[in-house]
Steps between C-alpha positions, in 0.01 A plus 500: 500500500640836402337736750681719751300722738600864529611692809382343831257252346520119513349222290342228716368149428229393746566177690216251460288454812434166665222279362411368849462648847707370791198290600493332157204683342536568128452865409308553172639754251198729551576533873875564470647841556796608295814444704688797644828314463725501197843465349682796349574449132688824434580830671547856374813709566350671804353835602685830491546751779431869436875541450489245216685232697375146431347302790567131434203263544484283815375196307644294215374252242418167661393643840170368641290788629171592664301792362171676569174352372433784254863569405627522147362496150422168335658448157534205264845445349573201277167347608586518871312717752742717698485809723692825468523688830708761677758375744315687778198266447711206618434415865800273555738233372440134592826324583 
């Protein structure tokens, strides 16, 4: 895929949610919520301070992250649904 986000934006692939609950109940597709967990596909160069100095991003491609429920813009690239969001929409990195 030849897409690189600009500035402080990141491209995220959602991680698929579980098909069953911990108790073993199968969750139908109509009842599933979109997961708020994903993997970073690519990262922009970073934001700029008022002085023009570049602020490097805190995340990198391959990081697993949590993000807000309504974060990002959904796009389809090469037939795959992805999200483009600002780095500030990311709640944390899962290690």
